[in-house]
C-alpha positions as CSV (number, residue, x, y, z in Angstrom):
1,M,3.9,4.8,-0.6
2,K,5.3,6.4,2.4
3,R,2.5,7.5,4.6
4,F,3.3,7.7,8.3
5,F,0.9,7.3,11.2
6,I,1.4,10.8,12.7
7,P,1.5,10.9,16.6
8,L,-1.0,13.3,18.1
9,V,1.7,15.4,19.6
10,A,2.9,16.2,16.0
11,I,-0.5,17.2,14.6
12,C,-0.9,20.5,16.5
13,I,-4.4,21.3,15.2
14,S,-6.6,23.8,17.0
15,L,-9.5,22.5,19.1
16,S,-11.9,24.5,17.0
17,G,-10.6,22.9,13.8
18,F,-10.8,19.4,15.4
19,A,-14.4,20.1,16.5
20,Q,-15.3,21.3,13.0
21,E,-13.8,18.2,11.4
22,T,-15.5,15.9,13.8
23,A,-18.9,17.6,13.2
24,E,-18.4,17.3,9.5
25,S,-17.6,13.6,9.7
26,Q,-20.6,13.0,11.9
27,E,-22.9,14.4,9.3
28,F,-22.1,11.4,7.1
29,Q,-24.3,8.4,7.5
30,F,-23.4,5.3,5.5
31,T,-25.4,2.3,4.4
32,T,-23.3,-0.7,3.3
33,L,-24.0,-1.9,-0.3
34,K,-21.4,-4.6,-0.6
35,E,-18.8,-5.7,1.9
36,I,-16.1,-8.3,1.1
37,P,-14.5,-10.2,4.0
38,I,-11.0,-8.9,5.0
39,S,-8.4,-9.8,7.6
40,S,-8.1,-7.7,10.8
41,I,-7.2,-4.0,10.8
42,Q,-3.7,-3.4,12.0
43,N,-1.5,-0.4,12.8
44,Q,1.6,0.5,10.9
45,S,2.3,3.2,13.5
46,S,5.4,5.3,12.9
47,T,6.6,3.6,9.8
48,S,6.4,4.2,6.0
49,T,5.4,0.5,5.4
50,C,1.8,1.1,4.3
51,W,2.7,-0.7,1.1
52,S,3.5,-3.8,3.0
53,F,0.4,-3.6,5.1
54,S,-1.9,-2.9,2.2
55,G,-0.3,-5.3,-0.2
56,L,-0.5,-8.2,2.3
57,S,-4.0,-7.1,3.1
58,L,-4.9,-7.8,-0.5
59,I,-3.3,-11.3,-0.3
60,E,-4.9,-12.0,3.0
61,A,-8.3,-11.1,1.6
62,E,-7.6,-13.2,-1.4
63,L,-6.9,-16.2,0.9
64,L,-10.3,-15.6,2.5
65,R,-12.0,-15.4,-0.9
66,Q,-10.4,-18.6,-1.9
67,G,-11.6,-20.4,1.2
68,R,-8.1,-20.8,2.7
69,G,-8.9,-19.2,6.0
70,E,-7.8,-16.0,7.8
71,H,-4.1,-15.3,8.0
72,D,-1.9,-12.6,9.4
73,L,1.2,-12.5,7.3
74,S,4.4,-10.8,8.4
75,K,4.6,-7.2,7.2
76,M,8.1,-6.9,8.6
77,F,9.4,-10.0,6.8
78,V,8.4,-8.3,3.6
79,A,10.0,-5.0,4.8
80,H,13.2,-6.7,5.8
81,K,13.6,-8.4,2.4
82,N,12.8,-5.3,0.4
83,F,15.0,-2.9,2.4
84,G,17.9,-5.3,1.7
85,E,17.2,-5.4,-2.1
86,K,16.6,-1.6,-2.2
87,A,20.1,-1.1,-0.6
88,V,21.8,-3.3,-3.2
89,K,20.1,-1.3,-6.0
90,Y,21.0,2.0,-4.3
91,V,24.7,1.1,-4.1
92,R,24.8,-0.3,-7.6
93,M,23.3,3.0,-8.8
94,H,25.9,5.0,-6.8
95,G,23.1,6.6,-4.8
96,A,21.3,7.9,-7.9
97,T,18.0,6.2,-7.1
98,N,15.5,6.3,-4.3
99,F,16.4,5.0,-0.9
100,H,13.5,5.7,1.5
101,P,11.3,3.2,3.4
102,G,8.3,3.6,1.1
103,G,7.5,1.1,-1.6
104,S,4.8,-0.4,-3.8
105,F,2.4,-3.3,-4.1
106,E,4.9,-5.0,-6.4
107,D,7.4,-5.2,-3.6
108,V,5.0,-7.5,-1.7
109,L,4.6,-9.8,-4.7
110,C,8.3,-9.9,-5.4
111,C,9.1,-10.9,-1.8
112,I,6.5,-13.7,-1.8
113,R,7.7,-14.9,-5.3
114,D,11.5,-14.8,-4.5
115,H,11.6,-15.4,-0.7
116,G,8.3,-16.7,0.4
117,I,6.4,-15.4,3.4
118,V,6.0,-16.2,7.2
119,P,3.2,-15.5,9.7
120,S,3.4,-12.4,11.8
121,A,3.6,-14.6,14.9
122,I,6.9,-15.9,13.5
123,Q,8.4,-12.5,12.7
124,P,6.5,-9.6,14.3
125,G,9.4,-7.3,13.7
126,L,9.4,-5.6,17.1
127,N,13.0,-6.4,18.4
128,Y,13.7,-3.0,19.8
129,G,11.7,-2.6,23.0
130,E,8.4,-1.2,21.5
131,T,4.9,-2.7,21.3
132,L,4.1,-0.7,18.1
133,H,6.2,-0.3,15.0
134,Q,8.6,2.7,15.3
135,H,11.0,3.0,12.4
136,D,12.4,6.6,12.8
137,E,15.7,5.4,14.2
138,L,15.9,2.4,11.9
139,D,15.2,4.5,8.8
140,K,17.9,7.0,9.6
141,L,20.4,4.3,10.4
142,L,19.8,2.4,7.1
143,R,20.1,5.6,5.0
144,A,23.3,6.7,6.8
145,Y,24.8,3.3,6.3
146,V,24.3,3.1,2.5
147,D,25.4,6.7,2.1
148,V,28.7,5.7,3.9
149,V,29.1,2.7,1.6
150,I,28.7,4.7,-1.6
151,T,31.1,7.4,-0.5
152,N,33.9,5.0,0.5
153,P,37.2,7.0,-0.3
154,N,38.8,3.7,-1.4
155,K,36.5,3.7,-4.4
156,K,36.0,0.0,-3.7
157,L,33.1,-1.7,-2.0
158,S,33.8,-3.5,1.2
159,T,33.1,-7.2,1.2
160,A,31.3,-6.8,4.5
161,W,28.8,-4.1,3.7
162,R,25.9,-6.3,2.9
163,K,26.4,-8.4,6.0
164,G,26.5,-5.2,8.1
165,F,23.3,-3.8,6.5
166,T,21.5,-7.1,7.2
167,G,22.8,-7.0,10.7
168,I,21.0,-3.7,11.3
169,L,17.7,-5.1,9.9
170,D,18.1,-8.3,12.0
171,A,18.6,-6.3,15.2
172,Y,15.4,-4.2,14.6
173,L,13.1,-6.5,12.6
174,G,14.4,-9.9,13.6
175,E,16.2,-12.4,11.5
176,C,14.2,-13.8,8.6
177,P,13.9,-17.5,9.5
178,Q,15.3,-20.2,7.2
179,T,12.8,-22.7,8.7
180,F,10.1,-22.4,11.3
181,T,7.4,-24.4,13.0
182,Y,3.8,-23.1,12.8
183,N,0.7,-24.9,13.9
184,G,2.7,-28.1,14.5
185,K,4.2,-28.2,11.0
186,Q,7.7,-27.2,9.8
187,Y,8.1,-24.8,6.9
188,T,10.5,-22.7,5.0
189,P,9.2,-19.3,4.0
190,Q,8.9,-20.7,0.4
191,S,7.1,-23.8,1.4
192,Y,4.7,-21.8,3.6
193,A,3.8,-19.5,0.7
194,Q,3.3,-22.6,-1.4
195,S,1.0,-24.1,1.2
196,L,-1.2,-21.0,1.0
197,G,-1.5,-21.4,-2.7
198,I,-0.4,-17.8,-3.5
199,R,0.1,-17.2,-7.2
200,T,1.8,-13.9,-7.5
201,E,1.6,-13.9,-11.3
202,D,-2.2,-13.5,-11.0
203,Y,-2.1,-9.9,-9.7
204,I,-2.0,-7.0,-12.0
205,S,-1.2,-3.3,-11.4
206,L,-3.3,-0.7,-13.3
207,T,-3.2,3.0,-13.6
208,S,-4.7,5.8,-15.7
209,F,-2.6,8.6,-17.1
210,T,-2.3,10.3,-20.5
211,H,1.5,10.8,-20.7
212,H,1.7,7.2,-21.9
213,P,-0.5,5.4,-24.4
214,F,-3.6,3.6,-23.1
215,Y,-3.6,-0.2,-23.2
216,T,0.2,-0.3,-22.8
217,S,2.3,-0.7,-19.6
218,F,4.9,1.6,-18.1
219,P,6.7,2.2,-14.8
220,I,4.8,4.9,-13.0
221,E,7.3,7.8,-12.4
222,I,7.1,8.1,-8.6
223,P,10.0,7.9,-6.2
224,D,8.8,4.8,-4.3
225,N,8.6,2.8,-7.5
226,W,12.2,1.9,-7.0
227,R,11.8,-1.4,-8.8
228,W,10.5,0.4,-11.9
229,A,7.6,-2.0,-11.8
230,Y,5.1,-1.7,-14.7
231,S,1.4,-0.9,-14.5
232,Y,-1.1,-1.2,-17.3
233,N,-2.6,2.1,-18.5
234,L,-6.4,2.4,-18.9
235,P,-8.7,5.3,-19.7
236,L,-10.3,6.6,-16.5
237,N,-13.8,5.2,-17.3
238,E,-12.4,1.7,-17.8
239,F,-10.1,2.0,-14.8
240,M,-13.2,2.7,-12.6
241,Q,-15.0,-0.2,-14.3
242,V,-12.3,-2.5,-13.0
243,I,-12.7,-1.4,-9.4
244,D,-16.5,-1.7,-9.6
245,N,-16.4,-5.1,-11.4
246,A,-13.9,-6.4,-8.8
247,I,-16.1,-5.5,-5.9
248,D,-19.2,-6.8,-7.6
249,K,-17.4,-10.1,-8.2
250,G,-16.1,-10.4,-4.6
251,Y,-12.5,-9.2,-5.1
252,T,-10.7,-6.6,-3.0
253,V,-8.5,-3.9,-4.6
254,A,-5.2,-2.6,-3.3
255,W,-5.3,1.2,-3.6
256,G,-2.3,3.5,-3.9
257,T,-3.4,7.1,-3.5
258,D,-2.7,10.7,-2.4
259,V,-4.1,11.6,1.1
260,S,-2.9,15.2,1.3
261,E,-6.3,16.6,0.3
262,K,-8.3,18.6,2.9
263,G,-11.2,16.2,2.2
264,Y,-9.2,13.3,3.5
265,T,-10.0,13.5,7.2
266,R,-8.8,11.7,10.3
267,N,-12.4,10.7,10.9
268,G,-12.7,8.2,8.0
269,I,-13.9,10.4,5.1
270,A,-12.2,11.1,1.8
271,V,-14.0,13.5,-0.5
272,I,-13.1,16.2,-3.1
273,S,-15.2,19.2,-2.3
274,G,-16.0,21.9,-4.8
275,I,-18.2,25.0,-4.6
276,D,-20.8,24.9,-1.8
277,G,-19.4,21.5,-0.7
278,V,-20.6,19.7,-3.9
279,E,-18.0,17.3,-5.2
280,K,-16.2,18.1,-8.4
281,K,-16.8,16.1,-11.5
282,I,-13.4,14.5,-12.3
283,T,-12.0,14.3,-15.8
284,Q,-9.0,12.5,-17.2
285,E,-7.4,15.9,-17.8
286,M,-7.9,17.0,-14.2
287,R,-6.2,13.9,-12.7
288,Q,-3.3,14.2,-15.2
289,E,-2.7,17.9,-14.3
290,A,-2.7,17.1,-10.6
291,F,-0.2,14.4,-11.1
292,D,2.1,16.5,-13.3
293,N,2.0,19.4,-10.9
294,Y,2.9,17.2,-7.8
295,E,-0.6,17.8,-6.4
296,T,-1.3,14.0,-6.6
297,Q,1.6,12.1,-5.1
298,D,2.1,8.5,-3.9
299,D,1.3,9.0,-0.3
300,H,-0.4,5.9,1.0
301,G,-1.5,2.4,0.3
302,M,-4.9,0.9,1.6
303,L,-7.4,-1.8,0.6
304,I,-10.8,-1.2,-1.0
305,F,-13.2,-3.9,0.2
306,G,-16.7,-2.7,-0.5
307,T,-19.2,0.0,-1.4
308,A,-21.6,2.1,0.6
309,Q,-23.9,5.1,0.1
310,D,-24.3,8.2,2.2
311,Q,-27.5,9.7,3.4
312,N,-27.9,11.5,0.1
313,G,-27.5,8.4,-2.0
314,Y,-24.0,9.1,-3.2
315,K,-21.7,6.1,-3.6
316,Y,-18.5,5.5,-1.6
317,Y,-15.8,2.9,-1.5
318,M,-15.1,1.2,1.8
319,V,-11.4,1.3,2.6
320,K,-9.4,-0.7,5.1
321,N,-6.6,1.5,6.5
322,S,-3.5,0.6,8.6
323,Y,-3.8,3.2,11.3
324,G,-5.4,0.9,13.9
325,T,-9.0,0.8,14.9
326,E,-9.0,4.1,16.9
327,R,-8.8,6.3,13.8
328,G,-11.3,6.7,11.0
329,R,-14.5,4.7,11.6
330,K,-13.0,1.8,13.6
331,G,-10.2,1.7,11.0
332,V,-12.4,2.1,7.9
333,W,-12.4,5.1,5.6
334,Y,-15.2,6.0,3.1
335,A,-13.8,7.4,-0.1
336,S,-16.1,9.0,-2.6
337,V,-16.1,8.1,-6.3
338,P,-14.6,11.5,-7.3
339,Y,-11.9,11.1,-4.7
340,V,-10.8,7.7,-6.1
341,Q,-11.1,9.0,-9.7
342,Y,-8.9,12.1,-8.9
343,K,-6.3,10.9,-6.4
344,T,-5.5,7.3,-7.3
345,I,-2.0,6.5,-8.4
346,N,-2.6,2.8,-9.1
347,I,-4.5,-0.2,-8.0
348,M,-3.6,-3.9,-7.9
349,V,-6.2,-6.6,-8.4
350,H,-6.5,-10.3,-9.3
351,K,-6.5,-10.6,-13.1
352,D,-9.9,-12.3,-13.0
353,A,-11.4,-9.2,-11.4
354,I,-10.7,-7.3,-14.7
355,P,-13.7,-7.4,-17.1
356,K,-12.9,-9.7,-20.0
357,E,-13.2,-7.0,-22.7
358,I,-10.7,-4.9,-20.9
359,R,-8.3,-7.9,-20.3
360,N,-8.4,-8.5,-24.1
361,K,-7.5,-4.9,-24.8
362,L,-4.5,-5.3,-22.5
363,G,-3.5,-8.6,-24.0
364,L,-4.0,-10.4,-20.7
365,K,-5.1,-14.1,-20.7
């Protein structure tokens, strides 16, 4: 997932187009059906770290659900650790794998499992003179660095390359602390994660495609799945059952999706419009074809945290975004059922949010 927050200066849309989009969005009136408590809406700004914001939003919402209070976990601690691990894999693969700042929900879980986590107050990741995250320079430096490493004319890796790479991350995102004091207590990142009671093994990635058998797992073939993490494959109707059951039972859903459709607006609406503005009926074959033809790509990660209906009685999913509160509807998007059916790459949920009969089919306990 590599969606950037695009500065207004780069959008360059016409005033008439903006006015039309605004008017279309204002036509929608929503009534909340179910809303699950979530942590505060934040701004990834000019970064491709939506995967860290949305993955940690899932964990933060889970802590709320479990009665462990509201937390703001460090998105840049997770980014720092994953960029380092991604560099090692890129070098081991002689550059024949993905090295871009995008990632997946699994990257968040792996960081917490292997390295722990810290609060944002301990590592805000803004060590370069900005108040909002700006990674253009950092991303280019990291890529240039690893490309120099793999093209070393000596055909032998320097013993200093990892230290140098970490030094760049430390300069921009801050050093990842070995120990820290928070609310009067001393922690390591690992002990802090343990104090929160986070069980990474409880979270499951699910998808729905026909190029692999249903009820098996496979690594989704998208560039940002650099870990080759596995997702369980469900028929579309059961896939949607998981989302609905999760919300009904009070669980949020991390949502990886494509946001390149015209119906995904800057004003908080995500719809798939067909003839005369009526939304298309989505089939398994349609979503497969869109994925195979690169029409559906892994653009962005967000968090589904409720349901609503519009003025015509149609159902929508309430989505927490990471563009700040000035975009969308105070940071919230409303995604129609057809949009989620058509454009979803994968979701991540607590395993208990999956209906028992579907868990049994997947062999999950």
